[in-house]
N, C-alpha and C positions, 0 to 999 in steps of 0.2 A: 820673360825669363828672369829668375832671381839673380841678383848680383852676388849674393852670399848664400850658401846653402847651410843647412843645419850641421853638416859635416865640417864645413869651414869654421863655423862658430865653435864647435866642440874642439877642433884641433887648436884653434887660437887660445881657448880657455886652458886646455891641457898644457900648453907651452908656458903658462903663467901661474898655475896653481900646483900645490903639492898633492901628489897622488899616492895614497897608501896602498900597498898590497895587503892581502888578507892577513898575513902573519903580523905585520906592523899594526894593523887595525885591531886585531885580537889582543895584542899586548896592551892596548889602551883601555880595554874593556873595564878593568878594575882600577884605572887611574882616576882618582878624585878630581884631577885637574883637566879631565877630558869630558866633553859632552857630545854624545852621538846625536845627530839631528837627522831624522827621517823626513825627507821632503816629498814622499810619495803621496798619491791621492788617498783619502781616507778609505776608499773601497779596497785598495791594495793592502793596507794594514789590516783591515778586518778579515780579508781573505787569507793572508799569508803570515800575519804576525809581524814582529819587528825585532830589532836588536834589543836585548834587555836594557831597561832604563832609558832608552832613547826618547828624546823630546820629539814630538811631531810638530813640524812647521810646514804646512802645505806650500808647495812651490809658488803658488799664486799669491801667497801672503808674505813670503819670506822677507822681501825688502822692507815691507811695512813693519814687520815684527822686529827687525834688526835696528831700524832707525829710531833713536831716542826722541826725535822731534815728531814722530808719527803718533797719532792717537791710538794706534794698534800695537805700539811697542810692547815687547815682552822682556821683563827684567832678566831672564836667563841670559840674554845676549849682552848684558852689561856685566857679566860675572868675571870677565877677564880670563876665563878658561879657554882651553883649546877646543875648537869646534870641528867635529868630524862629520861631514855631510855624506849622506848616501841616498840613492834612489834604487831602482830595480837593477839597472845595468851600468850605471856610471856616467851616462850622458847628461841627464838633468842635473846630477850633482856636480859635474864639472862646470856646467854653466852657472849653477847657483853659487858655487864656491867662488868663481870668478867675480860674480856680481857683488857678493858681500865683501870680498877682498877689495874690490874697487871702491866700496863704500867706506872702507877703513876698518872693518872688523878683522881682528887678528888675535891669536894665530888661527888660521883655518886650513883645512885640507879636506880631501874626499876619498872615498873608497873606490878604487878603480874598477873592481869587479862587481860593485853594487851588492844589493841584498841577495840577488840570485847566486852570486859567487859565494857569499857568506853562508847561505843555507846549503849549497852544494858541497861546501867544505866541511859541513857538520858542525859549524860554529853555533853557539847557543842562540836561541830565539825565545820569544815569549809572545803570548797573545796580546793583541791590542785591546785595551779596555776603553770602550766608548764612554765619553763623558757627556753629561747633559741630560 
């Protein structure tokens, strides 16, 4: 039997990270000092699109991309901007936001209702363009 469930981990993360509602997140869409970060699987992006101009950082690589000592580091995470993480429903992004916050990345937050809530609210989306 597990000592800690996924629900326990999510609840603990939510107690320590900033969670944006859809209105607050939408207000940041045109903010040059905010970077939306989509942590969903590439297949999810291809199937459903993404928030306009969002950076894709797959959840499995996020910590490596954030850490400047990692050979996989991505410069966007050294920009000093506010990072708005999201996934499909807000669970993975809560955990991801907690992880990068623990690593020292700031300021960070996540969209509580995720991309599903974003789309359901009629907020803007765009197709994901595959690179490579």
